[in-house]
LOMIVEX-983231 format. One record per residue (C-alpha): residue number from 0; x, y, z. Coordinates in nm, 2 decimals. Last residue first. Example, Ala and Ser with C-alpha at 12.3 -4.5 7.8 and 13.67 -1.06 7.14 Angstrom:
% residues 2
n  x  y  z
1  1.37  -0.11  0.71 $
0  1.23  -0.45  0.78 $
//
This chain:
% residues 594
n  x  y  z
593  2.26  0.96  5.36 $
592  2.40  1.30  5.28 $
591  2.17  1.59  5.23 $
590  2.10  1.70  4.88 $
589  2.09  2.03  4.71 $
588  1.88  2.13  4.42 $
587  1.91  2.48  4.25 $
586  1.72  2.81  4.18 $
585  1.92  3.14  4.19 $
584  1.66  3.40  4.12 $
583  1.47  3.45  3.79 $
582  1.72  3.74  3.70 $
581  1.98  3.47  3.75 $
580  2.18  3.49  3.43 $
579  2.13  3.86  3.39 $
578  2.49  3.95  3.52 $
577  2.65  3.72  3.26 $
576  3.02  3.77  3.29 $
575  3.02  3.81  3.68 $
574  2.74  3.52  3.67 $
573  3.00  3.30  3.50 $
572  3.26  3.38  3.77 $
571  3.02  3.27  4.04 $
570  2.94  2.96  3.85 $
569  3.32  2.89  3.85 $
568  3.33  2.89  4.21 $
567  3.00  2.72  4.25 $
566  3.17  2.42  4.08 $
565  2.99  2.26  3.79 $
564  2.66  2.04  3.77 $
563  2.82  1.96  3.54 $
562  3.19  1.86  3.48 $
561  3.42  2.16  3.49 $
560  3.69  2.10  3.22 $
559  3.49  2.27  2.94 $
558  3.43  2.60  3.16 $
557  3.29  2.84  2.91 $
556  3.12  2.59  2.68 $
555  2.99  2.40  2.99 $
554  2.84  2.74  3.11 $
553  2.68  2.81  2.75 $
552  2.53  2.46  2.77 $
551  2.37  2.54  3.09 $
550  2.23  2.87  2.96 $
549  2.10  2.67  2.65 $
548  1.93  2.41  2.86 $
547  1.72  2.67  3.05 $
546  1.82  2.69  3.41 $
545  1.76  2.49  3.73 $
544  2.11  2.51  3.91 $
543  2.29  2.18  3.99 $
542  2.32  1.91  4.26 $
541  2.52  2.09  4.55 $
540  2.59  1.86  4.80 $
539  2.49  1.97  5.16 $
538  2.73  1.95  5.48 $
537  2.57  2.24  5.64 $
536  2.89  2.42  5.65 $
535  2.97  2.37  5.29 $
534  2.64  2.44  5.18 $
533  2.64  2.77  5.38 $
532  2.98  2.87  5.24 $
531  2.85  2.80  4.87 $
530  2.54  3.02  4.94 $
529  2.74  3.31  5.05 $
528  2.98  3.27  4.75 $
527  2.69  3.24  4.51 $
526  2.55  3.59  4.63 $
525  2.26  3.69  4.82 $
524  1.98  3.95  4.83 $
523  1.78  4.03  5.14 $
522  1.42  4.12  5.14 $
521  1.16  4.28  5.36 $
520  0.82  4.43  5.34 $
519  0.83  4.40  4.95 $
518  0.80  4.72  4.74 $
517  0.98  4.63  4.41 $
516  0.92  4.29  4.30 $
515  0.66  4.16  4.55 $
514  0.47  4.47  4.53 $
513  0.47  4.46  4.16 $
512  0.37  4.11  4.15 $
511  0.08  4.18  4.39 $
510  -0.03  4.48  4.19 $
509  -0.02  4.31  3.85 $
508  0.18  4.45  3.54 $
507  0.53  4.48  3.66 $
506  0.61  4.12  3.72 $
505  0.65  4.04  3.35 $
504  0.96  4.28  3.36 $
503  0.98  4.51  3.05 $
502  0.84  4.80  3.27 $
501  1.13  4.77  3.48 $
500  1.36  4.94  3.20 $
499  1.20  5.27  3.33 $
498  0.98  5.43  3.06 $
497  0.98  5.76  3.25 $
496  0.59  5.75  3.25 $
495  0.60  5.40  3.32 $
494  0.82  5.46  3.64 $
493  0.58  5.73  3.75 $
492  0.27  5.51  3.71 $
491  0.46  5.26  3.93 $
490  0.49  5.54  4.21 $
489  0.15  5.66  4.17 $
488  0.00  5.31  4.19 $
487  0.22  5.19  4.47 $
486  0.11  5.50  4.68 $
485  -0.25  5.42  4.61 $
484  -0.19  5.07  4.73 $
483  -0.05  5.15  5.06 $
482  0.34  5.14  5.14 $
481  0.48  4.82  5.28 $
480  0.83  4.91  5.15 $
479  0.87  5.27  5.11 $
478  0.74  5.53  4.84 $
477  1.07  5.54  4.65 $
476  1.10  5.91  4.52 $
475  1.44  5.96  4.67 $
474  1.61  5.67  4.51 $
473  1.76  5.40  4.74 $
472  1.49  5.13  4.68 $
471  1.53  5.19  4.33 $
470  1.90  5.13  4.33 $
469  1.84  4.81  4.51 $
468  1.61  4.70  4.24 $
467  1.88  4.76  3.96 $
466  2.12  4.57  4.14 $
465  1.89  4.26  4.16 $
464  2.08  4.04  3.91 $
463  2.40  4.07  4.11 $
462  2.23  4.04  4.46 $
461  2.08  3.73  4.34 $
460  1.73  3.64  4.51 $
459  1.69  3.29  4.64 $
458  1.56  2.96  4.51 $
457  1.60  2.65  4.69 $
456  1.50  2.28  4.60 $
455  1.59  2.02  4.87 $
454  1.68  1.66  4.85 $
453  1.67  1.39  5.11 $
452  1.95  1.15  5.15 $
451  1.89  1.18  5.54 $
450  1.54  1.32  5.58 $
449  1.47  1.69  5.58 $
448  1.30  1.83  5.87 $
447  1.60  1.96  6.05 $
446  1.70  2.12  5.72 $
445  1.39  2.33  5.73 $
444  1.51  2.51  6.04 $
443  1.85  2.53  5.89 $
442  1.71  2.71  5.60 $
441  1.53  2.97  5.81 $
440  1.85  3.06  5.99 $
439  2.03  3.10  5.65 $
438  1.78  3.35  5.55 $
437  1.83  3.56  5.85 $
436  1.56  3.83  5.86 $
435  1.34  3.64  5.62 $
434  1.23  3.74  5.28 $
433  1.53  3.61  5.12 $
432  1.42  3.24  5.25 $
431  1.09  3.25  5.04 $
430  1.14  3.27  4.67 $
429  1.13  2.88  4.64 $
428  1.14  2.64  4.94 $
427  1.10  2.28  4.81 $
426  1.16  2.02  5.07 $
425  1.18  1.64  4.94 $
424  1.22  1.34  5.14 $
423  1.04  1.49  5.44 $
422  1.03  1.47  5.80 $
421  0.74  1.51  6.04 $
420  0.68  1.63  6.39 $
419  0.56  1.97  6.31 $
418  0.51  2.14  6.66 $
417  0.88  2.27  6.64 $
416  0.83  2.43  6.31 $
415  0.85  2.79  6.44 $
414  1.10  2.97  6.20 $
413  0.94  2.83  5.89 $
412  0.60  2.98  6.01 $
411  0.29  2.78  5.96 $
410  -0.06  2.81  5.80 $
409  -0.14  2.47  5.67 $
408  -0.25  2.31  5.34 $
407  -0.24  1.94  5.28 $
406  -0.20  1.84  4.92 $
405  -0.27  1.47  4.79 $
404  -0.62  1.56  4.66 $
403  -0.49  1.74  4.33 $
402  -0.81  1.74  4.14 $
401  -0.70  2.05  3.94 $
400  -1.01  2.25  4.05 $
399  -0.95  2.14  4.41 $
398  -0.60  2.24  4.40 $
397  -0.70  2.58  4.28 $
396  -0.91  2.63  4.59 $
395  -0.64  2.51  4.81 $
394  -0.41  2.75  4.66 $
393  -0.65  3.05  4.71 $
392  -0.69  2.94  5.06 $
391  -0.31  2.91  5.11 $
390  -0.30  3.29  5.00 $
389  -0.56  3.40  5.23 $
388  -0.41  3.19  5.53 $
387  -0.08  3.39  5.48 $
386  0.24  3.25  5.65 $
385  0.29  2.97  5.43 $
384  0.27  2.57  5.45 $
383  0.21  2.32  5.17 $
382  0.23  1.96  5.28 $
381  0.25  1.71  5.00 $
380  0.21  1.33  5.01 $
379  0.34  1.18  4.69 $
378  0.21  0.85  4.57 $
377  -0.05  1.05  4.37 $
376  0.20  1.17  4.12 $
375  0.53  1.34  4.15 $
374  0.51  1.59  3.87 $
373  0.14  1.67  3.91 $
372  0.17  1.72  4.28 $
371  0.49  1.93  4.24 $
370  0.28  2.15  3.99 $
369  0.01  2.18  4.27 $
368  0.25  2.26  4.54 $
367  0.43  2.53  4.31 $
366  0.10  2.70  4.23 $
365  -0.01  2.70  4.58 $
364  -0.10  3.05  4.65 $
363  0.20  3.11  4.86 $
362  0.37  2.77  4.93 $
361  0.63  2.92  5.17 $
360  0.78  2.57  5.25 $
359  0.64  2.30  5.02 $
358  0.70  1.99  5.20 $
357  0.73  1.66  5.03 $
356  0.67  1.30  5.16 $
355  0.70  0.99  4.97 $
354  0.48  0.67  4.90 $
353  0.65  0.44  4.66 $
352  0.90  0.47  4.38 $
351  1.06  0.78  4.52 $
350  1.15  0.56  4.84 $
349  1.37  0.35  4.63 $
348  1.64  0.59  4.63 $
347  1.76  0.73  4.27 $
346  2.01  0.56  4.04 $
345  2.14  0.72  3.72 $
344  2.23  1.06  3.88 $
343  2.07  1.16  4.19 $
342  1.95  1.52  4.17 $
341  1.94  1.57  3.79 $
340  1.84  1.21  3.73 $
339  1.55  1.25  3.97 $
338  1.44  1.58  3.80 $
337  1.45  1.43  3.46 $
336  1.24  1.14  3.56 $
335  0.99  1.37  3.71 $
334  0.97  1.60  3.41 $
333  0.96  1.32  3.16 $
332  0.58  1.36  3.09 $
331  0.61  1.73  3.03 $
330  0.44  1.92  3.33 $
329  0.07  2.03  3.26 $
328  0.03  2.38  3.21 $
327  -0.11  2.61  3.51 $
326  -0.39  2.88  3.49 $
325  -0.48  3.21  3.64 $
324  -0.20  3.28  3.89 $
323  -0.27  3.53  4.16 $
322  0.10  3.52  4.28 $
321  0.08  3.61  4.56 $
320  -0.20  3.70  4.79 $
319  -0.22  4.09  4.82 $
318  -0.36  4.19  5.17 $
317  -0.29  3.86  5.34 $
316  0.03  3.84  5.16 $
315  0.16  4.18  5.30 $
314  0.01  4.10  5.64 $
313  0.20  3.78  5.63 $
312  0.53  3.96  5.55 $
311  0.47  4.19  5.83 $
310  0.41  3.91  6.09 $
309  0.71  3.72  5.96 $
308  0.92  4.03  6.02 $
307  0.81  4.07  6.37 $
306  0.86  3.71  6.46 $
305  0.59  3.56  6.68 $
304  0.34  3.42  6.43 $
303  0.07  3.21  6.61 $
302  0.09  2.83  6.59 $
301  0.08  2.53  6.35 $
300  -0.26  2.66  6.21 $
299  -0.53  2.44  6.03 $
298  -0.73  2.60  5.77 $
297  -1.10  2.62  5.82 $
296  -1.19  2.99  5.78 $
295  -0.93  3.01  5.48 $
294  -1.13  2.73  5.31 $
293  -1.46  2.92  5.33 $
292  -1.32  3.24  5.23 $
291  -1.15  3.07  4.93 $
290  -1.49  2.92  4.82 $
289  -1.66  3.26  4.84 $
288  -1.40  3.41  4.62 $
287  -1.42  3.15  4.37 $
286  -1.79  3.15  4.36 $
285  -1.77  3.54  4.30 $
284  -1.50  3.56  4.01 $
283  -1.57  3.37  3.69 $
282  -1.96  3.37  3.75 $
281  -1.97  3.74  3.81 $
280  -1.78  3.81  3.48 $
279  -2.00  3.58  3.27 $
278  -2.31  3.68  3.42 $
277  -2.24  4.05  3.35 $
276  -2.14  3.97  2.98 $
275  -2.47  3.78  2.97 $
274  -2.67  4.10  3.03 $
273  -2.84  3.99  3.26 $
272  -2.79  3.74  3.54 $
271  -2.91  3.39  3.50 $
270  -2.58  3.20  3.57 $
269  -2.57  3.41  3.90 $
268  -2.88  3.27  4.03 $
267  -2.76  2.95  4.19 $
266  -2.51  3.13  4.38 $
265  -2.76  3.34  4.55 $
264  -2.73  3.29  4.92 $
263  -2.43  3.48  4.97 $
262  -2.37  3.75  4.71 $
261  -2.35  4.05  4.96 $
260  -2.26  4.33  4.75 $
259  -1.96  4.50  4.60 $
258  -1.70  4.28  4.75 $
257  -1.73  3.99  4.49 $
256  -1.67  4.27  4.22 $
255  -1.33  4.34  4.33 $
254  -1.29  4.71  4.32 $
253  -1.22  4.96  4.01 $
252  -1.37  4.83  3.69 $
251  -1.62  4.63  3.91 $
250  -1.78  4.97  4.02 $
249  -1.87  5.03  3.66 $
248  -1.99  4.68  3.60 $
247  -2.22  4.70  3.90 $
246  -2.36  5.04  3.82 $
245  -2.44  4.94  3.49 $
244  -2.61  4.60  3.61 $
243  -2.80  4.81  3.87 $
242  -2.93  5.05  3.60 $
241  -3.05  4.76  3.39 $
240  -3.25  4.59  3.66 $
239  -3.25  4.23  3.54 $
238  -3.42  4.09  3.83 $
237  -3.12  3.91  3.94 $
236  -2.94  4.24  3.94 $
235  -3.21  4.41  4.16 $
234  -3.22  4.12  4.42 $
233  -2.82  4.13  4.42 $
232  -2.87  4.49  4.56 $
231  -2.80  4.85  4.44 $
230  -2.70  5.16  4.64 $
229  -2.64  5.46  4.44 $
228  -2.40  5.64  4.69 $
227  -2.13  5.38  4.56 $
226  -2.16  5.54  4.22 $
225  -2.09  5.90  4.36 $
224  -1.79  5.79  4.56 $
223  -1.66  5.61  4.24 $
222  -1.69  5.92  4.03 $
221  -1.54  6.12  4.28 $
220  -1.24  5.89  4.29 $
219  -1.23  5.90  3.93 $
218  -1.22  6.28  3.93 $
217  -0.92  6.26  4.13 $
216  -0.73  6.03  3.89 $
215  -0.68  5.67  3.95 $
214  -0.37  5.47  3.88 $
213  -0.40  5.11  3.73 $
212  -0.31  4.83  3.95 $
211  -0.65  4.71  4.00 $
210  -0.57  4.34  4.09 $
209  -0.42  4.30  3.74 $
208  -0.67  4.01  3.67 $
207  -0.96  4.22  3.83 $
206  -0.89  4.50  3.61 $
205  -0.89  4.26  3.29 $
204  -1.22  4.14  3.42 $
203  -1.36  4.49  3.45 $
202  -1.21  4.54  3.09 $
201  -1.41  4.25  2.99 $
200  -1.73  4.37  3.14 $
199  -1.66  4.73  2.99 $
198  -1.64  4.57  2.65 $
197  -1.97  4.40  2.69 $
196  -2.13  4.71  2.82 $
195  -2.01  4.93  2.52 $
194  -2.16  4.66  2.28 $
193  -2.46  4.64  2.46 $
192  -2.53  5.01  2.46 $
191  -2.63  5.12  2.82 $
190  -2.29  5.23  2.88 $
189  -2.35  5.52  2.63 $
188  -2.06  5.74  2.55 $
187  -2.13  6.01  2.28 $
186  -2.07  6.31  2.50 $
185  -1.87  6.13  2.74 $
184  -1.91  5.93  3.06 $
183  -1.73  5.94  3.41 $
182  -1.69  5.57  3.46 $
181  -1.66  5.46  3.11 $
180  -1.43  5.75  3.03 $
179  -1.19  5.66  3.31 $
178  -1.19  5.29  3.22 $
177  -1.08  5.40  2.87 $
176  -0.82  5.62  3.00 $
175  -0.65  5.32  3.18 $
174  -0.72  5.09  2.87 $
173  -0.54  5.34  2.67 $
172  -0.22  5.35  2.90 $
171  -0.22  4.99  2.93 $
170  -0.22  4.94  2.56 $
169  0.11  5.16  2.57 $
168  0.25  4.96  2.87 $
167  0.24  4.62  2.70 $
166  0.19  4.33  2.96 $
165  -0.18  4.28  2.93 $
164  -0.30  4.02  3.19 $
163  -0.48  3.71  3.09 $
162  -0.82  3.55  3.04 $
161  -1.08  3.82  3.04 $
160  -0.90  4.08  2.84 $
159  -0.77  3.82  2.60 $
158  -1.12  3.70  2.53 $
157  -1.24  4.07  2.47 $
156  -0.96  4.12  2.22 $
155  -1.01  3.77  2.04 $
154  -1.38  3.84  2.01 $
153  -1.33  4.19  1.84 $
152  -1.67  4.37  1.92 $
151  -1.48  4.68  2.08 $
150  -1.21  4.66  1.83 $
149  -1.46  4.68  1.52 $
148  -1.64  4.95  1.71 $
147  -1.37  5.19  1.74 $
146  -1.47  5.44  1.48 $
145  -1.82  5.44  1.63 $
144  -1.67  5.59  1.95 $
143  -1.54  5.41  2.27 $
142  -1.19  5.35  2.08 $
141  -1.18  5.71  1.96 $
140  -1.23  5.85  2.32 $
139  -0.97  5.62  2.43 $
138  -0.72  5.75  2.18 $
137  -0.81  6.11  2.31 $
136  -0.73  6.00  2.67 $
135  -0.43  5.84  2.55 $
134  -0.26  6.16  2.44 $
133  -0.23  6.35  2.11 $
132  0.10  6.16  1.96 $
131  0.15  5.86  2.16 $
130  -0.23  5.80  2.20 $
129  -0.28  5.87  1.81 $
128  -0.01  5.60  1.75 $
127  -0.18  5.36  1.99 $
126  -0.52  5.43  1.82 $
125  -0.37  5.38  1.49 $
124  -0.23  5.03  1.57 $
123  -0.57  4.95  1.73 $
122  -0.76  5.04  1.41 $
121  -0.51  4.83  1.19 $
120  -0.52  4.53  1.42 $
119  -0.16  4.44  1.48 $
118  -0.21  4.54  1.85 $
117  -0.48  4.27  1.85 $
116  -0.24  3.99  1.74 $
115  0.02  4.09  2.01 $
114  -0.29  4.09  2.26 $
113  -0.37  3.73  2.15 $
112  0.00  3.63  2.17 $
111  -0.01  3.76  2.53 $
110  -0.34  3.57  2.60 $
109  -0.21  3.25  2.49 $
108  0.11  3.27  2.70 $
107  -0.12  3.39  2.99 $
106  -0.35  3.09  2.96 $
105  -0.06  2.86  3.03 $
104  -0.25  2.52  2.97 $
103  -0.44  2.28  3.20 $
102  -0.79  2.43  3.16 $
101  -0.85  2.43  2.79 $
100  -1.10  2.69  2.65 $
99  -0.81  2.95  2.58 $
98  -0.70  2.72  2.30 $
97  -1.01  2.79  2.11 $
96  -0.97  3.17  2.13 $
95  -0.62  3.13  1.98 $
94  -0.74  2.90  1.70 $
93  -1.02  3.14  1.62 $
92  -0.77  3.43  1.60 $
91  -0.56  3.25  1.35 $
90  -0.20  3.37  1.40 $
89  0.00  3.64  1.20 $
88  0.36  3.72  1.31 $
87  0.43  4.09  1.27 $
86  0.57  4.14  1.62 $
85  0.79  3.81  1.55 $
84  0.74  3.55  1.81 $
83  0.91  3.55  2.15 $
82  0.96  3.18  2.23 $
81  0.92  2.97  2.54 $
80  0.55  3.04  2.67 $
79  0.43  3.08  2.31 $
78  0.57  2.71  2.24 $
77  0.43  2.57  2.55 $
76  0.10  2.71  2.49 $
75  0.07  2.59  2.14 $
74  0.18  2.25  2.22 $
73  -0.10  2.20  2.49 $
72  -0.34  2.36  2.24 $
71  -0.24  2.12  1.98 $
70  -0.27  1.83  2.22 $
69  -0.62  1.94  2.33 $
68  -0.78  1.94  1.98 $
67  -1.13  2.04  2.10 $
66  -1.13  2.32  1.86 $
65  -1.07  2.10  1.55 $
64  -1.04  2.30  1.23 $
63  -0.95  2.64  1.41 $
62  -0.74  2.45  1.65 $
61  -0.53  2.29  1.37 $
60  -0.50  2.64  1.21 $
59  -0.37  2.78  1.53 $
58  -0.11  2.49  1.56 $
57  0.00  2.58  1.19 $
56  0.07  2.93  1.28 $
55  0.25  2.84  1.61 $
54  0.48  2.62  1.40 $
53  0.55  2.87  1.15 $
52  0.63  3.13  1.42 $
51  0.85  2.89  1.64 $
50  1.07  2.79  1.31 $
49  1.34  2.58  1.50 $
48  1.34  2.30  1.24 $
47  1.21  2.07  1.51 $
46  0.93  2.31  1.59 $
45  0.86  2.34  1.22 $
44  0.82  1.96  1.16 $
43  0.60  1.94  1.48 $
42  0.37  2.22  1.32 $
41  0.35  2.01  0.99 $
40  0.23  1.72  1.21 $
39  -0.02  1.95  1.38 $
38  -0.16  2.09  1.06 $
37  -0.19  1.73  0.92 $
36  -0.37  1.62  1.25 $
35  -0.64  1.89  1.18 $
34  -0.77  1.72  0.85 $
33  -1.01  1.99  0.72 $
32  -0.78  2.07  0.44 $
31  -0.77  1.72  0.31 $
30  -0.59  1.72  -0.04 $
29  -0.43  2.04  0.01 $
28  -0.32  1.96  0.36 $
27  -0.15  1.65  0.25 $
26  0.02  1.83  -0.06 $
25  0.16  2.10  0.18 $
24  0.30  1.83  0.42 $
23  0.46  1.65  0.14 $
22  0.62  1.95  -0.02 $
21  0.74  2.06  0.32 $
20  0.90  1.70  0.37 $
19  1.04  1.70  0.01 $
18  1.25  2.01  0.06 $
17  1.34  1.90  0.41 $
16  1.51  1.58  0.30 $
15  1.68  1.53  0.64 $
14  1.58  1.15  0.65 $
13  1.34  1.20  0.94 $
12  1.18  1.50  0.75 $
11  1.13  1.28  0.45 $
10  0.97  1.01  0.65 $
9  0.71  1.26  0.79 $
8  0.64  1.39  0.45 $
7  0.60  1.05  0.32 $
6  0.35  0.97  0.60 $
5  0.18  1.29  0.53 $
4  0.14  1.22  0.17 $
3  0.01  0.88  0.24 $
2  0.22  0.56  0.20 $
1  0.15  0.34  -0.11 $
0  0.01  -0.01  -0.01 $
//
């Protein structure tokens, strides 16, 4: 039997005959244009050839043909999270929207690509240019007028606003002014228009995703006070009162929608709210918030927080749970095996084949604990501890959604684990110790609960990488660690107005991310020599940094005589030559002797 065109294409690709491979894939697609798998296989070919843009295009086309194609959505998400596509790369909008319907993928990666596509829209490009030249209030007026209607009704734009966080400062300028116009009104603005209302609801969702990080003007504060004086109720919303719906959406642009009225007792009615855009917004936020409140009230606690720094940090994360993640991709199938080989080489302890215990210390909102649950599987028993009950409640609610039933959540301070009569095969402590008064004291406290031959994942701020943050903290306009949210917004707006390099950071665009990045209650930055000294004192084996393969390879090329995981002395030299190497923290594995 003669092989099919796609089989011939795959065979040609494997043999290195790339010209024939491309011809074969294109022939298969011409013959069966509605066969999504042909597009998927062509995408795999492009990925193997290193052409991320072409691969993403084919995956979007596959999802356009078959919106339930989970493997295509997973590949697309991973691809977009890893690679920065060219600014003019065109992707099918239907395929991008279809990808956002899958739960276990990185929605932010898809949303970022969607925002990029929207910025290529002729009207959006013109509006952003208008904003730069004549002010973003003028651009916002144009957006909310008849001329902006194609954008206001663009389904990809609305989906991106709901699903992720915009990380483009110029689009944020226009969205900030659009919010202001929606609140205060304009000569031609009618919030009662279904198209304007739908856009306002999507923008309210975006504001919720960013944790209301946009700055407020004085006239907006007055407008909010005037709206709050117009009392409305859940009953009025359920009855379909138009004015109440408008008030709810406008206030939802500035405050969490779950706090506007008492929704309790009305959960069954939320899906029937009118207009549908209001129902979509409320159903996406209110039930989750109520569930988190229930969880927080029932979480166990190991004891009161005695340390002053611990209490201050706990208060920060109670007010701003961090990070407010919205989705989580599945780990690749070989993640656990790769991890074990990294830490133990070719032979890992038998305990990892059976039931084993993992402590996630400083679990925050649970993303790391849930990811570890996915990596290690149901035989792992995970305890996630943190200072903040509100953060843990977010994580526990997400664990329910992901079906991770092997995680226990508990409020506890790393400095006071005396009542925790348990030891663990794995301890993960990422981005936590550097927020303690003495990071190495916290590290020692954790090591007391690590079994012999146990392994530990640690992530710490690099003093080399965070020189820019240290400089900001010493600048005269720095509002001070622990400043209130209004001061944070003003300070952040000033950085944006001055086009500070920090606006390029992914952590710049939500309130809790920005506070954690720049305005944290307490942080101490460390160096590799300090880490090396502690590892030697504690008798721990360094098992290697967690870095992208290309960076590890660059180190191996710079120090060809140094067998990986490499010596910390050489890594310190390598960091001096590559000062942005650990922008995402020193993240490494270490092992306790048997």
